[in-house]
MDTraj code that builds the backbone (N, CA, C; nanometers):
import mdtraj as md
import numpy as np

residues = "MET GLY LYS LYS LYS ARG THR ASN ILE SER GLU ASP LEU GLY PHE GLU LYS LYS THR LEU VAL VAL TYR ASP PRO ASP SER TYR LYS LYS SER LYS PRO VAL TRP SER PHE ASP LEU ALA ASP PHE ASP HIS ASP GLN TRP SER LEU LEU ASN THR ASP PHE ILE GLU LYS GLU ILE PHE LYS THR LEU LYS ALA PHE GLU GLY MET THR TRP GLN GLU ILE ASP SER ALA SER GLY GLY ARG LYS LYS GLY THR ASN ASN HIS PHE ILE PRO PHE GLU ASP MET ILE LYS GLU ALA GLN ASN ARG ALA GLY ASP LEU ASN LEU LEU GLN HIS GLU SER LEU TYR SER LEU ARG ILE THR ALA THR ILE ARG LEU PHE GLY VAL LEU ASN ASN GLY ILE PHE HIS ILE VAL TRP TYR ASP SER ASP HIS ASP ILE CYS PRO SER GLY ASN ASN".split()
xyz = np.array([
    [0.0862, -0.0779, 0.0025],
    [0.0336, -0.0129, -0.0014],
    [0.1040, 0.1075, 0.0002],
    [0.0447, 0.2574, -0.0601],
    [0.1163, 0.3240, -0.0484],
    [0.0654, 0.4250, 0.0348],
    [0.1684, 0.5562, 0.0440],
    [0.1406, 0.6577, 0.1369],
    [0.0900, 0.6996, 0.1471],
    [-0.0103, 0.7442, 0.2372],
    [-0.0985, 0.9072, 0.2184],
    [-0.0389, 1.0095, 0.2278],
    [-0.1089, 1.1236, 0.1175],
    [0.0403, 1.2289, 0.0926],
    [-0.0329, 1.3182, 0.1887],
    [0.0149, 1.4083, 0.2468],
    [-0.0036, 1.5028, 0.3724],
    [0.0363, 1.6114, 0.3065],
    [-0.0557, 1.6887, 0.2563],
    [-0.0936, 1.8560, 0.2196],
    [-0.0233, 1.9460, 0.3530],
    [0.0352, 2.0289, 0.3450],
    [0.0855, 2.1439, 0.4794],
    [0.0538, 2.2777, 0.3898],
    [-0.0792, 2.2989, 0.4501],
    [-0.0459, 2.4901, 0.4211],
    [-0.0579, 2.5723, 0.5383],
    [0.0611, 2.5982, 0.4631],
    [0.1227, 2.7222, 0.5156],
    [0.1035, 2.8340, 0.5393],
    [0.0320, 2.8368, 0.4586],
    [-0.0224, 3.0670, 0.3866],
    [-0.1538, 3.0682, 0.4810],
    [-0.1408, 3.2020, 0.4741],
    [-0.3299, 3.2383, 0.4913],
    [-0.3930, 3.2097, 0.4266],
    [-0.5193, 3.1413, 0.4042],
    [-0.5880, 3.1492, 0.2651],
    [-0.7312, 3.3006, 0.3282],
    [-0.6895, 3.3364, 0.3772],
    [-0.8138, 3.4726, 0.4020],
    [-0.9360, 3.4186, 0.4654],
    [-0.9005, 3.3407, 0.5525],
    [-1.0771, 3.2405, 0.5330],
    [-1.0473, 3.2959, 0.7081],
    [-1.2110, 3.3567, 0.6859],
    [-1.2443, 3.4250, 0.8768],
    [-1.3403, 3.3630, 0.9026],
    [-1.3434, 3.3298, 0.9658],
    [-1.4856, 3.2305, 1.0615],
    [-1.6090, 3.4170, 1.1550],
    [-1.7283, 3.3659, 1.0701],
    [-1.8063, 3.5169, 1.1358],
    [-1.9080, 3.5265, 1.2097],
    [-1.9758, 3.5111, 1.2863],
    [-2.1096, 3.4791, 1.3603],
    [-2.2187, 3.6059, 1.2486],
    [-2.2820, 3.5240, 1.1934],
    [-2.4446, 3.5703, 1.1710],
    [-2.5045, 3.6375, 1.1905],
    [-2.5196, 3.7360, 1.2373],
    [-2.6416, 3.8137, 1.3581],
    [-2.7458, 3.7950, 1.1934],
    [-2.8890, 3.7838, 1.2921],
    [-2.9778, 3.8088, 1.2106],
    [-3.0490, 3.8827, 1.2940],
    [-3.1041, 3.9983, 1.2711],
    [-3.2002, 4.1227, 1.2842],
    [-3.3268, 4.1011, 1.2477],
    [-3.4419, 4.0821, 1.3141],
    [-3.5361, 4.1051, 1.2710],
    [-3.5892, 4.2738, 1.2729],
    [-3.6543, 4.3106, 1.2111],
    [-3.6521, 4.4639, 1.2136],
    [-3.8016, 4.4641, 1.2659],
    [-3.8980, 4.4254, 1.3364],
    [-4.0455, 4.3970, 1.3488],
    [-4.0233, 4.3406, 1.5058],
    [-3.9165, 4.3022, 1.5356],
    [-3.9042, 4.2763, 1.6462],
    [-3.9133, 4.3557, 1.7750],
    [-3.9447, 4.4823, 1.7673],
    [-3.9621, 4.5493, 1.8527],
    [-4.1486, 4.5990, 1.8829],
    [-4.1985, 4.5487, 1.7949],
    [-4.3620, 4.5116, 1.7899],
    [-4.3574, 4.4375, 1.9233],
    [-4.2993, 4.3745, 1.9653],
    [-4.3366, 4.2979, 2.0977],
    [-4.2860, 4.3853, 2.2098],
    [-4.2061, 4.4765, 2.2281],
    [-4.2095, 4.5386, 2.2941],
    [-4.2953, 4.6693, 2.3587],
    [-4.3120, 4.7189, 2.5200],
    [-4.3871, 4.7870, 2.5267],
    [-4.3718, 4.9668, 2.4927],
    [-4.3843, 5.0826, 2.3926],
    [-4.3433, 5.1663, 2.4020],
    [-4.2249, 5.2418, 2.5169],
    [-4.1276, 5.3266, 2.4263],
    [-4.0982, 5.4035, 2.5092],
    [-4.0371, 5.5565, 2.4898],
    [-4.0830, 5.6801, 2.5437],
    [-4.0962, 5.8087, 2.4830],
    [-3.9496, 5.8886, 2.5069],
    [-3.9377, 5.9138, 2.3735],
    [-3.8127, 5.9768, 2.3547],
    [-3.8627, 6.1446, 2.2753],
    [-3.7927, 6.2388, 2.4166],
    [-3.7957, 6.4464, 2.3590],
    [-3.7133, 6.4530, 2.2592],
    [-3.6017, 6.3994, 2.2349],
    [-3.4339, 6.3971, 2.1716],
    [-3.4645, 6.4755, 2.0308],
    [-3.5902, 6.4744, 2.0236],
    [-3.5707, 6.5374, 1.8452],
    [-3.6989, 6.6477, 1.8626],
    [-3.7072, 6.6798, 1.9617],
    [-3.8757, 6.7834, 2.0225],
    [-3.8334, 6.8524, 1.9147],
    [-3.9761, 6.9752, 1.8312],
    [-3.9599, 7.0825, 1.7669],
    [-4.0197, 7.1529, 1.8831],
    [-3.9570, 7.2126, 1.9317],
    [-3.9862, 7.3406, 2.0430],
    [-4.0179, 7.4704, 1.9765],
    [-3.9422, 7.4613, 1.8457],
    [-3.9460, 7.5812, 1.8087],
    [-4.0917, 7.6569, 1.7243],
    [-4.0901, 7.5464, 1.6958],
    [-4.2592, 7.5203, 1.5503],
    [-4.3542, 7.6324, 1.6726],
    [-4.4491, 7.6969, 1.5725],
    [-4.5439, 7.8196, 1.6959],
    [-4.6473, 7.7322, 1.6774],
    [-4.7104, 7.6419, 1.5861],
    [-4.8212, 7.5978, 1.6360],
    [-4.7897, 7.4918, 1.6706],
    [-4.6740, 7.3771, 1.6667],
    [-4.6943, 7.2334, 1.6448],
    [-4.5985, 7.2202, 1.8177],
    [-4.5414, 7.2676, 1.8326],
    [-4.4255, 7.3139, 1.9590],
    [-4.5219, 7.1779, 2.0760],
    [-4.4404, 7.0945, 2.1661],
    [-4.4445, 7.0369, 2.2388],
    [-4.5184, 7.1127, 2.4068],
    [-4.4218, 7.2951, 2.3710],
    [-4.4660, 7.3510, 2.4990],
    [-4.5687, 7.3810, 2.4728],
    [-4.6206, 7.4161, 2.3853],
    [-4.8246, 7.4657, 2.3811],
    [-4.8710, 7.4080, 2.4773],
    [-4.9384, 7.4757, 2.5771],
    [-4.9965, 7.4655, 2.6826],
    [-5.0660, 7.3400, 2.6408],
    [-5.1518, 7.2970, 2.5287],
    [-5.2603, 7.2288, 2.4970],
    [-5.2241, 7.1033, 2.5371],
    [-5.0475, 7.0696, 2.4848],
    [-4.9821, 6.9614, 2.5045],
    [-5.0129, 6.8606, 2.6763],
    [-5.0115, 6.9545, 2.7527],
    [-5.0482, 6.8871, 2.8952],
    [-5.1824, 6.9193, 2.8963],
    [-5.2379, 6.9914, 2.8591],
    [-5.3767, 6.9976, 2.9176],
    [-5.4800, 6.9263, 2.8783],
    [-5.4257, 6.8577, 2.7711],
    [-5.5080, 6.8056, 2.6882],
    [-5.5438, 6.6162, 2.7290],
    [-5.4976, 6.5990, 2.8211],
    [-5.4696, 6.4795, 2.8821],
    [-5.3566, 6.4036, 2.8288],
    [-5.2518, 6.4492, 2.6678],
    [-5.1190, 6.3920, 2.6154],
    [-5.1163, 6.2842, 2.7432],
    [-5.0386, 6.2790, 2.8686],
    [-4.9625, 6.2352, 2.9908],
    [-5.0531, 6.0377, 2.9948],
    [-5.1871, 6.0930, 3.0529],
    [-5.2398, 5.9842, 3.0716],
    [-5.2656, 5.8885, 2.9716],
    [-5.2952, 5.9829, 2.8510],
    [-5.2608, 5.8967, 2.6907],
    [-5.1428, 5.7821, 2.6550],
    [-5.0262, 5.8708, 2.7057],
    [-4.8818, 5.7731, 2.6852],
    [-4.9450, 5.6927, 2.7572],
    [-4.9231, 5.6657, 2.9215],
    [-4.9067, 5.6262, 3.0376],
    [-5.0412, 5.5009, 2.9545],
    [-5.1363, 5.5192, 2.9165],
    [-5.1960, 5.4263, 2.8734],
    [-5.1460, 5.3167, 2.7992],
    [-5.1220, 5.3825, 2.6583],
    [-5.0233, 5.3353, 2.5462],
    [-4.8825, 5.2258, 2.6272],
    [-4.8530, 5.2667, 2.7273],
    [-4.6837, 5.1865, 2.7702],
    [-4.8076, 5.0432, 2.7681],
    [-4.9047, 5.0604, 2.8650],
    [-4.9525, 4.8882, 2.8720],
    [-4.9738, 4.8151, 2.7894],
    [-4.9239, 4.8570, 2.6413],
    [-4.9617, 4.8073, 2.5227],
    [-4.8666, 4.7733, 2.4467],
    [-4.8305, 4.6755, 2.3789],
    [-4.7234, 4.6529, 2.2786],
    [-4.7595, 4.7196, 2.1672],
    [-4.6048, 4.7138, 2.0733],
    [-4.6340, 4.8298, 1.9444],
    [-4.7304, 4.7332, 1.8937],
    [-4.6526, 4.6061, 1.8806],
    [-4.8188, 4.5178, 1.7917],
    [-4.9774, 4.5637, 1.8283],
    [-4.9958, 4.6182, 1.9135],
    [-5.1480, 4.6402, 1.9729],
    [-5.1615, 4.8015, 1.9306],
    [-5.0582, 4.8854, 1.9653],
    [-5.1015, 5.0052, 1.9358],
    [-5.1040, 4.9803, 1.7856],
    [-5.0194, 4.9312, 1.7136],
    [-5.0164, 4.9607, 1.5550],
    [-5.1501, 4.9198, 1.4873],
    [-5.2015, 4.8323, 1.5545],
    [-5.3443, 4.7787, 1.5264],
    [-5.5055, 4.8269, 1.5658],
    [-5.4282, 4.8712, 1.6785],
    [-5.5173, 4.9761, 1.7169],
    [-5.6341, 5.0808, 1.6070],
    [-5.7716, 5.0262, 1.6444],
    [-5.8502, 5.1696, 1.5201],
    [-6.0130, 5.1384, 1.5833],
    [-6.0501, 5.2689, 1.5075],
    [-6.1420, 5.3393, 1.5700],
    [-6.1622, 5.5031, 1.5283],
    [-6.2913, 5.5092, 1.5012],
    [-6.3053, 5.6471, 1.4491],
    [-6.3577, 5.6146, 1.3169],
    [-6.3780, 5.7276, 1.2372],
    [-6.4615, 5.7498, 1.1192],
    [-6.4020, 5.6646, 1.0234],
    [-6.2732, 5.6268, 0.9979],
    [-6.2080, 5.5906, 0.9019],
    [-6.1744, 5.4378, 0.9151],
    [-6.1830, 5.4084, 0.7757],
    [-6.1371, 5.2485, 0.8365],
    [-5.9760, 5.2705, 0.8210],
    [-5.9047, 5.1429, 0.8617],
    [-5.7857, 5.1292, 0.9033],
    [-5.7630, 5.1609, 1.0661],
    [-5.6009, 5.1687, 1.0983],
    [-5.5720, 5.1887, 1.1704],
    [-5.5220, 5.3346, 1.2766],
    [-5.5469, 5.3757, 1.3666],
    [-5.5376, 5.4570, 1.4381],
    [-5.3523, 5.5435, 1.3938],
    [-5.3446, 5.4595, 1.4571],
    [-5.1346, 5.4909, 1.4890],
    [-5.0781, 5.3861, 1.3749],
    [-5.0081, 5.4703, 1.2852],
    [-4.9017, 5.4560, 1.1482],
    [-4.8127, 5.5125, 1.1003],
    [-4.7507, 5.4922, 1.0114],
    [-4.5966, 5.5485, 0.9376],
    [-4.7038, 5.6761, 0.8306],
    [-4.6455, 5.7783, 0.8665],
    [-4.7142, 5.8207, 0.7128],
    [-4.6017, 5.9572, 0.6320],
    [-4.5395, 5.8710, 0.5245],
    [-4.4672, 5.9593, 0.4493],
    [-4.5007, 6.0869, 0.4604],
    [-4.3439, 6.1446, 0.4182],
    [-4.3538, 6.3458, 0.4058],
    [-4.4386, 6.3519, 0.2695],
    [-4.4415, 6.2708, 0.2096],
    [-4.5156, 6.3313, 0.0954],
    [-4.6438, 6.3646, 0.1019],
    [-4.7260, 6.3104, 0.1842],
    [-4.8526, 6.3171, 0.2046],
    [-4.8985, 6.4005, 0.2913],
    [-4.7717, 6.4573, 0.3945],
    [-4.7888, 6.5613, 0.4319],
    [-4.8087, 6.7213, 0.4025],
    [-4.8286, 6.7805, 0.4931],
    [-4.8701, 6.9550, 0.4029],
    [-4.7323, 7.0130, 0.3693],
    [-4.6991, 7.0353, 0.3345],
    [-4.5456, 7.1399, 0.2807],
    [-4.5535, 7.2169, 0.3464],
    [-4.5539, 7.2783, 0.4222],
    [-4.4938, 7.2953, 0.5690],
    [-4.4375, 7.2183, 0.6743],
    [-4.5091, 7.1324, 0.6577],
    [-4.4642, 7.0183, 0.7507],
    [-4.3489, 6.9442, 0.6745],
    [-4.3150, 6.9286, 0.5620],
    [-4.2088, 6.8514, 0.4274],
    [-4.0840, 6.9831, 0.4449],
    [-4.1240, 7.1349, 0.4431],
    [-4.0802, 7.1832, 0.4798],
    [-3.9722, 7.2123, 0.6396],
    [-4.1054, 7.1788, 0.7240],
    [-4.0033, 7.2378, 0.8363],
    [-3.9281, 7.0625, 0.9597],
    [-3.9863, 6.9706, 0.7987],
    [-3.9239, 6.8074, 0.8365],
    [-3.7260, 6.8321, 0.7527],
    [-3.7421, 6.8889, 0.6782],
    [-3.6459, 6.9007, 0.6137],
    [-3.5231, 6.9928, 0.7205],
    [-3.6207, 7.0940, 0.7392],
    [-3.4685, 7.1922, 0.8612],
    [-3.4503, 7.1679, 0.9995],
    [-3.5294, 7.0513, 1.0239],
    [-3.4936, 6.9597, 1.1168],
    [-3.4032, 6.8633, 1.0777],
    [-3.3236, 6.8079, 0.9500],
    [-3.3125, 6.7234, 0.9238],
    [-3.4068, 6.5414, 0.9721],
    [-3.4856, 6.5245, 0.9387],
    [-3.5788, 6.4286, 0.9157],
    [-3.6344, 6.3730, 0.8407],
    [-3.5579, 6.4551, 0.6940],
    [-3.6219, 6.3672, 0.5439],
    [-3.5399, 6.2679, 0.5859],
    [-3.4260, 6.2419, 0.6592],
    [-3.3366, 6.0885, 0.6236],
    [-3.3912, 5.9585, 0.6952],
    [-3.5105, 5.9963, 0.7397],
    [-3.6163, 5.8702, 0.7672],
    [-3.7226, 5.8925, 0.6336],
    [-3.7588, 5.7804, 0.6086],
    [-3.9352, 5.7247, 0.4957],
    [-4.0385, 5.8238, 0.5228],
    [-4.0469, 5.8369, 0.6639],
    [-4.1791, 5.8770, 0.7107],
    [-4.1858, 5.8957, 0.8693],
    [-4.2556, 5.9653, 0.9136],
    [-4.3130, 5.9936, 1.0699],
    [-4.4048, 5.9005, 1.1384],
    [-4.3995, 5.8474, 1.2245],
    [-4.5514, 5.8089, 1.2968],
    [-4.6242, 5.8576, 1.3779],
    [-4.7878, 5.8525, 1.3641],
    [-4.8547, 5.9446, 1.3639],
    [-4.8647, 5.8370, 1.5118],
    [-4.9058, 5.9196, 1.6101],
    [-4.9969, 5.8326, 1.7123],
    [-5.1132, 5.9278, 1.7555],
    [-5.2691, 5.8818, 1.7029],
    [-5.3644, 5.9398, 1.7806],
    [-5.4057, 5.9603, 1.9187],
    [-5.4450, 6.0560, 1.9160],
    [-5.4153, 6.0691, 2.0814],
    [-5.6197, 6.0665, 2.0843],
    [-5.6909, 6.1961, 2.0214],
    [-5.8409, 6.1829, 2.0168],
    [-5.8468, 6.2080, 1.8747],
    [-5.9706, 6.2298, 1.8429],
    [-5.9916, 6.2479, 1.7024],
    [-5.9324, 6.3324, 1.6035],
    [-5.9301, 6.4346, 1.6886],
    [-5.8101, 6.5275, 1.6236],
    [-5.6517, 6.5558, 1.6635],
    [-5.6500, 6.5140, 1.7659],
    [-5.5541, 6.5569, 1.8251],
    [-5.3796, 6.3877, 1.7701],
    [-5.3353, 6.4867, 1.7587],
    [-5.1501, 6.3759, 1.6788],
    [-5.1001, 6.3796, 1.7432],
    [-4.9668, 6.3220, 1.8026],
    [-4.8375, 6.3841, 1.8084],
    [-4.7699, 6.2644, 1.6724],
    [-4.6781, 6.3349, 1.6255],
    [-4.5523, 6.2797, 1.5090],
    [-4.4060, 6.2736, 1.5791],
    [-4.3714, 6.1323, 1.4902],
    [-4.2558, 6.1611, 1.5925],
    [-4.1977, 5.9773, 1.4719],
    [-4.0836, 6.0134, 1.5076],
    [-3.9443, 5.8653, 1.4502],
    [-3.9792, 5.7624, 1.5605],
    [-4.0530, 5.6535, 1.4815],
    [-4.0618, 5.5791, 1.5443],
    [-3.8962, 5.4287, 1.4887],
    [-3.7969, 5.4096, 1.6249],
    [-3.6837, 5.3530, 1.5798],
    [-3.6887, 5.2528, 1.7351],
    [-3.7026, 5.1216, 1.7055],
    [-3.6273, 5.0031, 1.7229],
    [-3.7385, 5.0079, 1.8868],
    [-3.8811, 5.0838, 1.8739],
    [-3.9472, 5.0854, 1.9697],
    [-3.9520, 5.2185, 2.0719],
    [-3.8190, 5.2553, 2.0437],
    [-3.8593, 5.4058, 2.0736],
    [-3.9126, 5.5183, 2.0199],
    [-4.0175, 5.5307, 2.0934],
    [-4.1122, 5.6819, 1.9960],
    [-4.0173, 5.8291, 2.0206],
    [-3.9576, 5.8896, 1.8810],
    [-3.8890, 6.0031, 1.9536],
    [-3.9999, 6.1496, 1.9265],
    [-4.0613, 6.1632, 1.9632],
    [-4.1545, 6.2460, 1.9532],
    [-4.1177, 6.4012, 1.8571],
    [-4.1418, 6.4371, 1.8186],
    [-4.1331, 6.5970, 1.7145],
    [-4.2399, 6.6472, 1.7910],
    [-4.3615, 6.6294, 1.6418],
    [-4.4858, 6.6952, 1.7007],
    [-4.6063, 6.7431, 1.8055],
    [-4.6869, 6.7757, 1.8035],
    [-4.7986, 6.7673, 1.8839],
    [-4.8659, 6.8614, 1.7583],
    [-4.9557, 6.7832, 1.7459],
    [-5.0418, 6.8057, 1.5979],
    [-5.2302, 6.8175, 1.6591],
    [-5.2558, 6.9564, 1.7212],
    [-5.3750, 6.9779, 1.7996],
    [-5.5149, 6.9562, 1.6974],
    [-5.5143, 6.9905, 1.5363],
    [-5.6165, 6.9780, 1.5197],
    [-5.6215, 6.8810, 1.3857],
    [-5.5767, 6.7771, 1.4041],
    [-5.5383, 6.7184, 1.2301],
    [-5.4903, 6.8013, 1.1345],
    [-5.3624, 6.8694, 1.1367],
    [-5.3149, 6.9429, 1.0103],
    [-5.2078, 6.8913, 0.9300],
    [-5.1087, 6.8315, 0.9792],
    [-5.0034, 6.7869, 0.9454],
    [-5.0809, 6.7221, 0.8387],
    [-5.1434, 6.6251, 0.8542],
    [-5.1432, 6.5376, 0.7562],
    [-5.3082, 6.4711, 0.7601],
    [-5.4153, 6.6063, 0.6695],
    [-5.5383, 6.5977, 0.7260],
    [-5.5820, 6.4668, 0.6323],
    [-5.6886, 6.4013, 0.7009],
    [-5.7606, 6.2501, 0.7256],
    [-5.7919, 6.2569, 0.5852],
    [-5.7887, 6.3469, 0.4819],
    [-5.7907, 6.2260, 0.3624],
    [-5.6509, 6.2507, 0.2388],
    [-5.5538, 6.2784, 0.2976],
    [-5.4177, 6.2548, 0.3099],
    [-5.3615, 6.1022, 0.3449],
    [-5.4545, 6.0756, 0.4124],
    [-5.3866, 5.9030, 0.4929],
    [-5.4657, 5.8015, 0.4974],
])
top = md.Topology()
chain = top.add_chain()
for i, resn in enumerate(residues, 1):
    res = top.add_residue(resn, chain, resSeq=i)
    for name in ("N", "CA", "C"):
        top.add_atom(name, md.element.get_by_symbol(name[0]), res)
traj = md.Trajectory(xyz[None], top)
């Protein structure tokens, strides 16, 4: 019988073991919401969170109620006159021109859309929803940023 040939590879072929990390972008939907004010627009006359209505219209009570829900439950909440969900993403092109321009001023156009949270029939909070954190940007007391016919 012949001898088995043994090959010695002394050079590095550049192979490297890498761990594949699989991330589900919808995994946040199982978590409860977290609120952030780091992107809040305090300078807009009409949509500022410094508007006294923001506090007086029971906004905090509604946000606290949302904290008992998951993002999946918030996303699927429905009601009101319009079919569909109350809370959803709204692309910038569906917003009024003033909101589009203001979003540009605030460097928000890097996102595809803003998330709209329905507080009452006319009150909405708009913000960036990222990994379960809702970065509140605007308080819209009259459903002006994206009138009902646009979304």
